[in-house]
TORDODREN-68037 format. One record per atom (N, C-alpha, C): residue number from 1; y, z, x. Coordinates in steps of 0.001 Angstrom, whole numbers, plus 500000, padded with zeros to 6 digits. Layout:
N
<NUM; <Y; Z; X>>
...
This chain:
256
<1; <701763; 562711; 038391>>
<1; <700792; 563601; 037768>>
<1; <700354; 563015; 036427>>
<2; <699041; 562975; 036183>>
<2; <698518; 562416; 034942>>
<2; <698747; 563393; 033782>>
<3; <698600; 562883; 032545>>
<3; <698711; 563744; 031375>>
<3; <697651; 564843; 031397>>
<4; <696470; 564501; 031930>>
<4; <695394; 565482; 032024>>
<4; <695790; 566633; 032947>>
<5; <696373; 566301; 034086>>
<5; <696810; 567337; 035016>>
<5; <697930; 568178; 034423>>
<6; <698862; 567541; 033731>>
<6; <699950; 568279; 033078>>
<6; <699391; 569261; 032054>>
<7; <698392; 568794; 031296>>
<7; <697782; 569648; 030272>>
<7; <697139; 570876; 030897>>
<8; <696316; 570667; 031935>>
<8; <695608; 571793; 032530>>
<8; <696516; 572688; 033374>>
<9; <697670; 572198; 033765>>
<9; <698635; 573071; 034426>>
<9; <699216; 574101; 033463>>
<10; <699179; 573776; 032154>>
<10; <699676; 574711; 031140>>
<10; <698539; 575518; 030500>>
<11; <697329; 574940; 030493>>
<11; <696187; 575574; 029844>>
<11; <695588; 576635; 030760>>
<12; <695327; 577829; 030210>>
<12; <694794; 578931; 031014>>
<12; <693267; 578838; 031088>>
<13; <692782; 577950; 031936>>
<13; <691345; 577739; 032087>>
<13; <690653; 578988; 032610>>
<14; <691335; 579760; 033425>>
<14; <690746; 580966; 034003>>
<14; <690437; 581998; 032924>>
<15; <691209; 581988; 031846>>
<15; <691029; 582956; 030762>>
<15; <689953; 582522; 029772>>
<16; <689741; 581216; 029629>>
<16; <688922; 580690; 028535>>
<16; <687524; 581293; 028492>>
<17; <686844; 581369; 029629>>
<17; <685466; 581844; 029651>>
<17; <685353; 583363; 029673>>
<18; <686478; 584078; 029562>>
<18; <686450; 585538; 029457>>
<18; <686691; 585996; 028017>>
<19; <687085; 585084; 027113>>
<19; <687168; 585422; 025697>>
<19; <685758; 585586; 025153>>
<20; <685626; 586147; 023976>>
<20; <684278; 586369; 023455>>
<20; <683548; 585063; 023183>>
<21; <684215; 584085; 022560>>
<21; <683514; 582813; 022330>>
<21; <683237; 582107; 023649>>
<22; <684132; 582301; 024638>>
<22; <683903; 581727; 025957>>
<22; <682760; 582393; 026690>>
<23; <682621; 583713; 026502>>
<23; <681510; 584430; 027137>>
<23; <680161; 583973; 026592>>
<24; <680116; 583640; 025298>>
<24; <678868; 583119; 024734>>
<24; <678487; 581828; 025449>>
<25; <679468; 580933; 025613>>
<25; <679224; 579682; 026343>>
<25; <678765; 579946; 027766>>
<26; <679458; 580837; 028453>>
<26; <679148; 581121; 029857>>
<26; <677756; 581730; 030010>>
<27; <677453; 582746; 029205>>
<27; <676168; 583440; 029324>>
<27; <674995; 582522; 028957>>
<28; <675190; 581702; 027921>>
<28; <674113; 580794; 027513>>
<28; <673855; 579744; 028584>>
<29; <674921; 579170; 029107>>
<29; <674783; 578141; 030145>>
<29; <674162; 578722; 031401>>
<30; <674629; 579901; 031796>>
<30; <674091; 580541; 032999>>
<30; <672605; 580854; 032821>>
<31; <672218; 581244; 031626>>
<31; <670799; 581497; 031357>>
<31; <669959; 580259; 031670>>
<32; <670403; 579101; 031220>>
<32; <669625; 577880; 031440>>
<32; <669635; 577467; 032911>>
<33; <670750; 577639; 033582>>
<33; <670799; 577333; 035022>>
<33; <669820; 578228; 035773>>
<34; <669903; 579534; 035512>>
<34; <669037; 580490; 036211>>
<34; <667569; 580266; 035885>>
<35; <667288; 579904; 034628>>
<35; <665912; 579648; 034213>>
<35; <665295; 578506; 035009>>
<36; <666087; 577483; 035296>>
<36; <665575; 576330; 036035>>
<36; <665600; 576544; 037550>>
<37; <666477; 577400; 038014>>
<37; <666494; 577733; 039452>>
<37; <665319; 578648; 039800>>
<38; <665024; 579581; 038899>>
<38; <663941; 580524; 039153>>
<38; <664283; 581492; 040275>>
<39; <663340; 581732; 041167>>
<39; <663524; 582715; 042248>>
<39; <664138; 582105; 043503>>
<40; <664450; 580830; 043475>>
<40; <664969; 580182; 044680>>
<40; <666354; 580719; 045053>>
<41; <666599; 580862; 046326>>
<41; <667892; 581295; 046845>>
<41; <668410; 580269; 047855>>
<42; <669673; 580323; 048134>>
<42; <670266; 579469; 049160>>
<42; <670303; 578006; 048804>>
<43; <670310; 577682; 047505>>
<43; <670375; 576285; 047093>>
<43; <671759; 575703; 047358>>
<44; <671777; 574402; 047585>>
<44; <673042; 573675; 047675>>
<44; <673424; 573233; 046259>>
<45; <674552; 573735; 045772>>
<45; <674978; 573450; 044402>>
<45; <676377; 572847; 044415>>
<46; <676528; 571729; 043713>>
<46; <677845; 571106; 043539>>
<46; <678339; 571387; 042125>>
<47; <679585; 571811; 042016>>
<47; <680215; 572078; 040719>>
<47; <681353; 571074; 040562>>
<48; <681090; 569986; 039863>>
<48; <682041; 568883; 039740>>
<48; <682874; 569079; 038467>>
<49; <684193; 569169; 038635>>
<49; <685060; 569539; 037520>>
<49; <684971; 571035; 037289>>
<50; <685118; 571796; 038366>>
<50; <684802; 573234; 038377>>
<50; <685829; 574099; 037670>>
<51; <686983; 573541; 037278>>
<51; <688032; 574376; 036702>>
<51; <688500; 575393; 037730>>
<52; <688554; 576655; 037315>>
<52; <688953; 577717; 038255>>
<52; <687745; 578410; 038875>>
<53; <686550; 577854; 038651>>
<53; <685396; 578269; 039435>>
<53; <684534; 579378; 038884>>
<54; <684553; 579583; 037572>>
<54; <683749; 580686; 037022>>
<54; <682271; 580530; 037355>>
<55; <681721; 579355; 037164>>
<55; <680302; 579136; 037478>>
<55; <680070; 579146; 038988>>
<56; <680965; 578533; 039737>>
<56; <680817; 578495; 041201>>
<56; <680776; 579896; 041790>>
<57; <681687; 580738; 041350>>
<57; <681764; 582102; 041895>>
<57; <680513; 582886; 041547>>
<58; <680073; 582805; 040290>>
<58; <678877; 583543; 039875>>
<58; <677648; 583089; 040663>>
<59; <677472; 581781; 040816>>
<59; <676297; 581276; 041524>>
<59; <676375; 581559; 043024>>
<60; <677574; 581582; 043560>>
<60; <677749; 581963; 044964>>
<60; <677356; 583430; 045166>>
<61; <677756; 584286; 044235>>
<61; <677379; 585701; 044308>>
<61; <675871; 585891; 044209>>
<62; <675194; 584931; 043587>>
<62; <673738; 585011; 043467>>
<62; <673011; 584472; 044696>>
<63; <673775; 584064; 045712>>
<63; <673158; 583685; 046976>>
<63; <673020; 582207; 047236>>
<64; <673761; 581385; 046478>>
<64; <673683; 579941; 046675>>
<64; <674921; 579422; 047415>>
<65; <674804; 578206; 047922>>
<65; <675892; 577577; 048671>>
<65; <676631; 576609; 047756>>
<66; <677897; 576904; 047479>>
<66; <678640; 576148; 046477>>
<66; <679668; 575213; 047094>>
<67; <679706; 574002; 046546>>
<67; <680763; 573035; 046826>>
<67; <681414; 572699; 045492>>
<68; <682721; 572936; 045370>>
<68; <683414; 572778; 044091>>
<68; <684449; 571663; 044185>>
<69; <684455; 570809; 043170>>
<69; <685395; 569689; 043104>>
<69; <686194; 569809; 041808>>
<70; <687506; 569649; 041906>>
<70; <688367; 569780; 040728>>
<70; <689566; 568851; 040867>>
<71; <689890; 568169; 039772>>
<71; <691016; 567239; 039778>>
<71; <692358; 567955; 039813>>
<72; <692475; 569056; 039076>>
<72; <693775; 569712; 038876>>
<72; <694075; 570662; 040038>>
<73; <695143; 570389; 040739>>
<73; <695496; 571158; 041926>>
<73; <695661; 572638; 041625>>
<74; <696302; 572955; 040507>>
<74; <696520; 574362; 040146>>
<74; <695201; 575105; 040012>>
<75; <694206; 574481; 039360>>
<75; <692912; 575130; 039180>>
<75; <692210; 575375; 040506>>
<76; <692244; 574398; 041389>>
<76; <691556; 574558; 042674>>
<76; <692249; 575611; 043533>>
<77; <693550; 575742; 043388>>
<77; <694279; 576786; 044118>>
<77; <693896; 578170; 043624>>
<78; <693680; 578301; 042308>>
<78; <693218; 579579; 041759>>
<78; <691854; 579941; 042340>>
<79; <690945; 578967; 042402>>
<79; <689623; 579217; 042973>>
<79; <689723; 579582; 044447>>
<80; <690506; 578860; 045183>>
<80; <690640; 579141; 046613>>
<80; <691179; 580544; 046870>>
<81; <692055; 581010; 045999>>
<81; <692610; 582353; 046153>>
<81; <691578; 583437; 045851>>
<82; <690560; 583088; 045072>>
<82; <689540; 584062; 044680>>
<82; <688398; 584169; 045679>>
<83; <688004; 583053; 046280>>
<83; <686720; 583020; 046981>>
<83; <686783; 582081; 048179>>
<84; <686708; 582636; 049376>>
<84; <686828; 581830; 050592>>
<84; <685521; 581140; 050977>>
<85; <684380; 581610; 050470>>
<85; <683088; 581063; 050901>>
<85; <682740; 579742; 050211>>
<86; <683423; 579421; 049124>>
<86; <683125; 578204; 048387>>
<86; <683907; 577040; 048983>>
<87; <683204; 575956; 049311>>
<87; <683875; 574763; 049819>>
<87; <684551; 574054; 048651>>
<88; <685812; 573719; 048796>>
<88; <686557; 573134; 047677>>
<88; <687178; 571795; 048058>>
<89; <687186; 570909; 047065>>
<89; <687798; 569595; 047215>>
<89; <688623; 569302; 045968>>
<90; <689792; 568724; 046152>>
<90; <690516; 568186; 045003>>
<90; <690122; 566716; 044878>>
<91; <689575; 566347; 043718>>
<91; <689123; 564970; 043560>>
<91; <688617; 564715; 042163>>
<92; <688189; 563478; 041921>>
<92; <687726; 563041; 040607>>
<92; <686233; 562751; 040620>>
<93; <685570; 563021; 039489>>
<93; <684136; 562757; 039371>>
<93; <683813; 561274; 039421>>
<94; <684808; 560418; 039207>>
<94; <684581; 558974; 039248>>
<94; <684392; 558458; 040670>>
<95; <684759; 559267; 041661>>
<95; <684604; 558857; 043058>>
<95; <684320; 560088; 043908>>
<96; <683035; 560310; 044202>>
<96; <682618; 561462; 045010>>
<96; <682196; 561020; 046408>>
<97; <682805; 559963; 046894>>
<97; <682422; 559402; 048194>>
<97; <682665; 560376; 049348>>
<98; <683472; 561398; 049131>>
<98; <683743; 562395; 050169>>
<98; <682605; 563415; 050310>>
<99; <681607; 563366; 049400>>
<99; <680456; 564262; 049486>>
<99; <679238; 563501; 050006>>
<100; <678386; 564200; 050755>>
<100; <677230; 563572; 051387>>
<100; <676188; 563140; 050362>>
<101; <675534; 562045; 050639>>
<101; <674469; 561543; 049778>>
<101; <673249; 562456; 049842>>
<102; <672661; 562739; 048671>>
<102; <671412; 563493; 048606>>
<102; <671489; 564898; 049148>>
<103; <672621; 565555; 049024>>
<103; <672806; 566879; 049623>>
<103; <672415; 568018; 048692>>
<104; <672607; 567850; 047375>>
<104; <672597; 568999; 046475>>
<104; <671297; 569123; 045675>>
<105; <670825; 570378; 045587>>
<105; <669656; 570691; 044766>>
<105; <670020; 570706; 043285>>
<106; <671222; 571197; 042987>>
<106; <671724; 571302; 041623>>
<106; <673136; 570717; 041597>>
<107; <673419; 569875; 040615>>
<107; <674773; 569346; 040439>>
<107; <675219; 569635; 039016>>
<108; <676343; 570328; 038892>>
<108; <676926; 570669; 037592>>
<108; <678106; 569753; 037308>>
<109; <678198; 569303; 036069>>
<109; <679323; 568462; 035656>>
<109; <679750; 568938; 034265>>
<110; <680562; 570007; 034232>>
<110; <680880; 570681; 032980>>
<110; <682273; 570381; 032436>>
<111; <682962; 569373; 032958>>
<111; <684274; 569063; 032429>>
<111; <684627; 567588; 032377>>
<112; <684257; 566830; 033397>>
<112; <684723; 565441; 033498>>
<112; <684400; 564549; 032303>>
<113; <683210; 564702; 031701>>
<113; <682847; 563806; 030601>>
<113; <683732; 563989; 029371>>
<114; <684369; 565149; 029269>>
<114; <685240; 565411; 028111>>
<114; <686402; 564424; 028041>>
<115; <686814; 563922; 029193>>
<115; <688074; 563191; 029281>>
<115; <687894; 561698; 029554>>
<116; <686650; 561226; 029520>>
<116; <686383; 559808; 029747>>
<116; <686187; 559100; 028414>>
<117; <686746; 557910; 028277>>
<117; <686801; 557250; 026981>>
<117; <685697; 556229; 026731>>
<118; <685013; 555780; 027778>>
<118; <684033; 554713; 027588>>
<118; <682679; 555089; 028178>>
<119; <681638; 554451; 027647>>
<119; <680296; 554656; 028178>>
<119; <680225; 554197; 029630>>
<120; <680948; 553140; 029952>>
<120; <680932; 552618; 031329>>
<120; <681470; 553655; 032315>>
<121; <682541; 554346; 031925>>
<121; <683086; 555394; 032801>>
<121; <682092; 556538; 032963>>
<122; <681444; 556913; 031877>>
<122; <680471; 558007; 031948>>
<122; <679280; 557631; 032836>>
<123; <678837; 556390; 032736>>
<123; <677737; 555950; 033595>>
<123; <678158; 555877; 035059>>
<124; <679426; 555551; 035296>>
<124; <679948; 555574; 036669>>
<124; <679876; 556979; 037236>>
<125; <680256; 557974; 036446>>
<125; <680167; 559364; 036893>>
<125; <678717; 559741; 037174>>
<126; <677813; 559348; 036293>>
<126; <676403; 559685; 036508>>
<126; <675875; 559064; 037791>>
<127; <676292; 557852; 038103>>
<127; <675886; 557237; 039368>>
<127; <676390; 558051; 040553>>
<128; <677609; 558580; 040447>>
<128; <678161; 559431; 041505>>
<128; <677356; 560727; 041626>>
<129; <677000; 561311; 040485>>
<129; <676209; 562542; 040496>>
<129; <674815; 562287; 041073>>
<130; <674213; 561165; 040728>>
<130; <672897; 560812; 041263>>
<130; <672959; 560670; 042785>>
<131; <674012; 560052; 043270>>
<131; <674111; 559774; 044707>>
<131; <674125; 561058; 045526>>
<132; <674808; 562099; 045023>>
<132; <674946; 563319; 045821>>
<132; <673805; 564311; 045604>>
<133; <672931; 564040; 044627>>
<133; <671847; 564964; 044292>>
<133; <670556; 564554; 044986>>
<134; <669823; 565539; 045483>>
<134; <668551; 565269; 046147>>
<134; <667532; 564695; 045164>>
<135; <666619; 563850; 045635>>
<135; <665499; 563440; 044780>>
<135; <664754; 564678; 044267>>
<136; <664526; 564714; 042969>>
<136; <663900; 565890; 042375>>
<136; <664880; 566967; 041971>>
<137; <666154; 566802; 042359>>
<137; <667181; 567772; 041995>>
<137; <667591; 567634; 040534>>
<138; <668353; 568620; 040058>>
<138; <668755; 568669; 038659>>
<138; <670257; 568435; 038495>>
<139; <670602; 567703; 037438>>
<139; <671993; 567400; 037116>>
<139; <672268; 567911; 035705>>
<140; <673265; 568785; 035573>>
<140; <673673; 569344; 034282>>
<140; <674970; 568658; 033856>>
<141; <674970; 568004; 032691>>
<141; <676153; 567266; 032240>>
<141; <676551; 567751; 030849>>
<142; <677787; 568235; 030717>>
<142; <678287; 568730; 029432>>
<142; <679129; 567676; 028735>>
<143; <678990; 567634; 027413>>
<143; <679777; 566741; 026561>>
<143; <680413; 567563; 025441>>
<144; <681545; 567082; 024910>>
<144; <682139; 567678; 023709>>
<144; <681636; 566910; 022497>>
<145; <681233; 567660; 021475>>
<145; <680562; 567055; 020335>>
<145; <681516; 566719; 019186>>
<146; <681175; 565652; 018520>>
<146; <682017; 565073; 017470>>
<146; <682181; 565987; 016249>>
<147; <681071; 566540; 015748>>
<147; <681141; 567264; 014474>>
<147; <682009; 568514; 014551>>
<148; <682003; 569192; 015691>>
<148; <682875; 570353; 015836>>
<148; <684340; 569954; 015682>>
<149; <684700; 568803; 016254>>
<149; <686078; 568325; 016138>>
<149; <686428; 567971; 014698>>
<150; <685492; 567329; 014000>>
<150; <685730; 566961; 012602>>
<150; <685894; 568212; 011740>>
<151; <684993; 569175; 011901>>
<151; <685022; 570373; 011060>>
<151; <686235; 571250; 011379>>
<152; <686459; 571530; 012662>>
<152; <687512; 572485; 013016>>
<152; <688909; 571872; 012967>>
<153; <689052; 570606; 013353>>
<153; <690382; 569991; 013379>>
<153; <690671; 569217; 012090>>
<154; <689844; 568237; 011778>>
<154; <690139; 567377; 010620>>
<154; <690158; 568159; 009309>>
<155; <689140; 569010; 009118>>
<155; <689092; 569796; 007887>>
<155; <689708; 571182; 008070>>
<156; <689411; 571852; 009181>>
<156; <689924; 573203; 009404>>
<156; <691439; 573264; 009474>>
<157; <692065; 572220; 010041>>
<157; <693523; 572183; 010137>>
<157; <694146; 571195; 009156>>
<158; <693347; 570748; 008183>>
<158; <693819; 569865; 007108>>
<158; <694467; 568586; 007652>>
<159; <693782; 567971; 008635>>
<159; <694297; 566743; 009252>>
<159; <693483; 565511; 008840>>
<160; <692526; 565691; 007928>>
<160; <691591; 564611; 007641>>
<160; <692286; 563371; 007086>>
<161; <693227; 563551; 006165>>
<161; <693909; 562384; 005583>>
<161; <694705; 561622; 006638>>
<162; <695376; 562354; 007505>>
<162; <696141; 561726; 008595>>
<162; <695217; 560941; 009521>>
<163; <694059; 561511; 009847>>
<163; <693124; 560847; 010755>>
<163; <692564; 559563; 010139>>
<164; <692260; 559613; 008847>>
<164; <691744; 558422; 008177>>
<164; <692821; 557346; 008087>>
<165; <694019; 557742; 007693>>
<165; <695115; 556782; 007536>>
<165; <695487; 556115; 008850>>
<166; <695358; 556837; 009965>>
<166; <695706; 556283; 011274>>
<166; <694556; 555540; 011947>>
<167; <693405; 555470; 011266>>
<167; <692276; 554734; 011832>>
<167; <691614; 555433; 012994>>
<168; <691636; 556767; 012983>>
<168; <691068; 557533; 014089>>
<168; <689601; 557895; 013869>>
<169; <689050; 557497; 012697>>
<169; <687662; 557813; 012376>>
<169; <686950; 556575; 011862>>
<170; <685653; 556480; 012164>>
<170; <684840; 555435; 011550>>
<170; <684510; 555849; 010121>>
<171; <683871; 554960; 009379>>
<171; <683517; 555275; 007997>>
<171; <682527; 556428; 007901>>
<172; <681724; 556628; 008972>>
<172; <680794; 557758; 008944>>
<172; <681324; 558945; 009769>>
<173; <682655; 558977; 009958>>
<173; <683352; 560137; 010535>>
<173; <683049; 560386; 012015>>
<174; <682865; 559322; 012765>>
<174; <682822; 559442; 014229>>
<174; <684238; 559176; 014736>>
<175; <684718; 560060; 015596>>
<175; <686070; 559885; 016127>>
<175; <686164; 558613; 016957>>
<176; <687302; 557952; 016867>>
<176; <687597; 556767; 017672>>
<176; <688637; 557183; 018706>>
<177; <688241; 557199; 019963>>
<177; <689132; 557671; 021011>>
<177; <690309; 556727; 021182>>
<178; <691505; 557308; 021186>>
<178; <692724; 556542; 021405>>
<178; <693082; 556546; 022895>>
<179; <693862; 555573; 023312>>
<179; <694163; 555385; 024738>>
<179; <694738; 556636; 025390>>
<180; <695600; 557360; 024685>>
<180; <696274; 558515; 025273>>
<180; <695617; 559847; 024934>>
<181; <694455; 559814; 024293>>
<181; <693764; 561059; 023945>>
<181; <693282; 561777; 025208>>
<182; <693418; 563097; 025212>>
<182; <692920; 563883; 026340>>
<182; <691404; 564069; 026255>>
<183; <690889; 564162; 025026>>
<183; <689471; 564437; 024849>>
<183; <688768; 563284; 024152>>
<184; <687484; 563175; 024427>>
<184; <686637; 562160; 023801>>
<184; <685382; 562851; 023286>>
<185; <685001; 562545; 022027>>
<185; <683930; 563279; 021358>>
<185; <682721; 562376; 021118>>
<186; <681530; 562939; 021311>>
<186; <680301; 562156; 021182>>
<186; <679328; 562840; 020232>>
<187; <678362; 562069; 019770>>
<187; <677236; 562587; 019013>>
<187; <675987; 562565; 019895>>
<188; <674931; 563204; 019407>>
<188; <673705; 563260; 020198>>
<188; <673154; 561872; 020489>>
<189; <673299; 560940; 019527>>
<189; <672798; 559589; 019786>>
<189; <673562; 558909; 020926>>
<190; <674847; 559263; 021085>>
<190; <675619; 558722; 022206>>
<190; <675093; 559277; 023532>>
<191; <674804; 560575; 023546>>
<191; <674258; 561212; 024754>>
<191; <672887; 560624; 025080>>
<192; <672070; 560411; 024057>>
<192; <670740; 559830; 024280>>
<192; <670842; 558431; 024889>>
<193; <671796; 557657; 024405>>
<193; <671980; 556293; 024925>>
<193; <672398; 556322; 026391>>
<194; <673313; 557224; 026727>>
<194; <673757; 557357; 028121>>
<194; <672594; 557785; 029011>>
<195; <671807; 558755; 028530>>
<195; <670669; 559237; 029313>>
<195; <669676; 558121; 029590>>
<196; <669376; 557323; 028581>>
<196; <668421; 556230; 028753>>
<196; <668929; 555197; 029747>>
<197; <670216; 554868; 029654>>
<197; <670776; 553865; 030566>>
<197; <670935; 554403; 031982>>
<198; <670992; 555712; 032132>>
<198; <671131; 556298; 033470>>
<198; <669851; 556171; 034285>>
<199; <668708; 556007; 033601>>
<199; <667434; 555939; 034306>>
<199; <666914; 557289; 034751>>
<200; <667543; 558373; 034298>>
<200; <667129; 559716; 034683>>
<200; <666265; 560347; 033598>>
<201; <665343; 561187; 034032>>
<201; <664445; 561889; 033116>>
<201; <665149; 563124; 032546>>
<202; <665075; 563307; 031236>>
<202; <665652; 564509; 030625>>
<202; <664694; 565683; 030779>>
<203; <665231; 566793; 031263>>
<203; <664464; 568040; 031358>>
<203; <664631; 568844; 030080>>
<204; <665871; 568951; 029603>>
<204; <666178; 569623; 028344>>
<204; <667606; 569290; 027949>>
<205; <667934; 569557; 026688>>
<205; <669304; 569472; 026230>>
<205; <669558; 570719; 025397>>
<206; <670709; 571368; 025592>>
<206; <670970; 572623; 024894>>
<206; <672435; 572735; 024474>>
<207; <672640; 573561; 023455>>
<207; <673986; 573884; 022989>>
<207; <674517; 575054; 023798>>
<208; <675735; 574942; 024299>>
<208; <676281; 576006; 025143>>
<208; <676711; 577236; 024360>>
<209; <677179; 577063; 023109>>
<209; <677716; 578219; 022403>>
<209; <677298; 578311; 020943>>
<210; <676484; 577371; 020461>>
<210; <676034; 577446; 019080>>
<210; <677193; 577530; 018106>>
<211; <677179; 578562; 017262>>
<211; <678197; 578728; 016221>>
<211; <679419; 579517; 016683>>
<212; <679486; 579882; 017954>>
<212; <680530; 580808; 018412>>
<212; <681945; 580314; 018133>>
<213; <682167; 579010; 018296>>
<213; <683516; 578481; 018115>>
<213; <683982; 578560; 016667>>
<214; <683029; 578613; 015733>>
<214; <683376; 578732; 014317>>
<214; <683610; 580199; 013915>>
<215; <683288; 581118; 014814>>
<215; <683268; 582550; 014460>>
<215; <684137; 583386; 015386>>
<216; <685234; 582830; 015869>>
<216; <686058; 583560; 016835>>
<216; <686537; 584908; 016291>>
<217; <687033; 584912; 015068>>
<217; <687529; 586158; 014483>>
<217; <686395; 587169; 014327>>
<218; <685255; 586699; 013844>>
<218; <684114; 587604; 013654>>
<218; <683596; 588137; 014985>>
<219; <683563; 587297; 016005>>
<219; <683117; 587763; 017321>>
<219; <684031; 588842; 017873>>
<220; <685328; 588658; 017707>>
<220; <686280; 589646; 018212>>
<220; <686177; 590983; 017488>>
<221; <685660; 590964; 016255>>
<221; <685534; 592195; 015474>>
<221; <684212; 592930; 015739>>
<222; <683271; 592295; 016418>>
<222; <681958; 592906; 016653>>
<222; <682045; 594043; 017658>>
<223; <681209; 595089; 017445>>
<223; <681037; 596083; 018499>>
<223; <680199; 595468; 019611>>
<224; <680151; 596121; 020761>>
<224; <679522; 595521; 021938>>
<224; <678032; 595268; 021736>>
<225; <677353; 596172; 021051>>
<225; <675914; 595989; 020829>>
<225; <675647; 594761; 019964>>
<226; <676431; 594618; 018888>>
<226; <676264; 593460; 018006>>
<226; <676572; 592164; 018747>>
<227; <677637; 592195; 019555>>
<227; <678000; 591008; 020324>>
<227; <676896; 590632; 021317>>
<228; <676269; 591627; 021929>>
<228; <675158; 591363; 022851>>
<228; <674005; 590686; 022129>>
<229; <673729; 591137; 020902>>
<229; <672668; 590504; 020106>>
<229; <673050; 589069; 019742>>
<230; <674336; 588818; 019492>>
<230; <674767; 587453; 019168>>
<230; <674524; 586524; 020355>>
<231; <674789; 586997; 021560>>
<231; <674512; 586182; 022748>>
<231; <673018; 585915; 022867>>
<232; <672206; 586942; 022644>>
<232; <670751; 586768; 022689>>
<232; <670296; 585736; 021650>>
<233; <670868; 585828; 020458>>
<233; <670538; 584884; 019390>>
<233; <670913; 583460; 019786>>
<234; <672125; 583288; 020331>>
<234; <672593; 581959; 020715>>
<234; <671693; 581350; 021785>>
<235; <671278; 582156; 022750>>
<235; <670350; 581671; 023778>>
<235; <669012; 581276; 023145>>
<236; <668534; 582101; 022213>>
<236; <667226; 581855; 021593>>
<236; <667195; 580555; 020802>>
<237; <668323; 580172; 020196>>
<237; <668338; 578962; 019351>>
<237; <668970; 577759; 020052>>
<238; <669348; 577920; 021314>>
<238; <670187; 576911; 021979>>
<238; <669518; 575556; 022159>>
<239; <668178; 575500; 022081>>
<239; <667484; 574210; 022211>>
<239; <666917; 573697; 020889>>
<240; <667212; 574376; 019794>>
<240; <666669; 573942; 018509>>
<240; <667313; 572614; 018108>>
<241; <666530; 571554; 017926>>
<241; <667095; 570218; 017711>>
<241; <667949; 570104; 016458>>
<242; <667628; 570887; 015409>>
<242; <668381; 570770; 014167>>
<242; <669780; 571396; 014259>>
<243; <670050; 572152; 015345>>
<243; <671330; 572830; 015494>>
<243; <672183; 572257; 016622>>
<244; <671591; 571400; 017428>>
<244; <672270; 570937; 018646>>
<244; <673604; 570249; 018393>>
<245; <673667; 569410; 017369>>
<245; <674836; 568559; 017212>>
<245; <676066; 569210; 016635>>
<246; <675953; 570464; 016172>>
<246; <677071; 571097; 015469>>
<246; <677936; 571972; 016356>>
<247; <677471; 572309; 017558>>
<247; <678266; 573162; 018445>>
<247; <679440; 572411; 019053>>
<248; <680188; 573107; 019883>>
<248; <681322; 572477; 020569>>
<248; <680854; 571576; 021702>>
<249; <679868; 572037; 022452>>
<249; <679369; 571305; 023619>>
<249; <677854; 571185; 023570>>
<250; <677340; 570171; 024234>>
<250; <675908; 570082; 024532>>
<250; <675782; 569739; 026012>>
<251; <674767; 570316; 026647>>
<251; <674510; 570050; 028069>>
<251; <673182; 569322; 028196>>
<252; <673231; 568148; 028807>>
<252; <672051; 567349; 029085>>
<252; <671615; 567660; 030520>>
<253; <670382; 568132; 030671>>
<253; <669848; 568452; 031997>>
<253; <668906; 567345; 032403>>
<254; <669235; 566663; 033493>>
<254; <668507; 565478; 033928>>
<254; <667928; 565691; 035320>>
<255; <666776; 565064; 035565>>
<255; <666110; 565172; 036866>>
<255; <666372; 563914; 037666>>
<256; <666832; 564105; 038898>>
<256; <667130; 562973; 039804>>
<256; <665832; 562315; 040231>>
């Protein structure tokens, strides 16, 4: 079992998107998926790195045909126990040869890029996503952003001196991924470079949760009406270019 699998066997992925900051991420992301799907029903959708299937289950309930792929056995077992209609595979985004070429109208990739350390690995995943997506289909790819890690971990947890002394940051404060790191952090320019080398057209890029990760305590204290307005606000600003790089995640939507 890899370190990644050991980590997710202990991490409660099923709970994450039901917390208030997680709900902001989920609702904002779902808004963009639904906006691009429009009135279409019965689409073939692949959820690569599906976790415990929050997006797969919701989209299946909306009338689409879901195929979910997940590396961590525990997570896929949780999904299988919840929903029998979703086709599930245990596997890695680096090799999707078990899925048919050109099958999917929509392909989601909301976890795998977090754990890859090199541009070459990320481009390998994109080639796999391209292969299984229909011409004209859409590919949603999520990344974890650098500045959130610097602000919340290096400064928020007073780790900045340790990170500098250990050579974990460049002079302009970009994280340097270490061999055993579980997560890898990127900036928008890194995402832009990957997109250009992929040969795919960008449809849009958006922040999944905006400022939510910085405001966990405040979100938990909000009444339901105020919290609903915060979600509306986050959706409204989610594509503003001056705010994109500061959130926890960004999703690049590409056309096959």
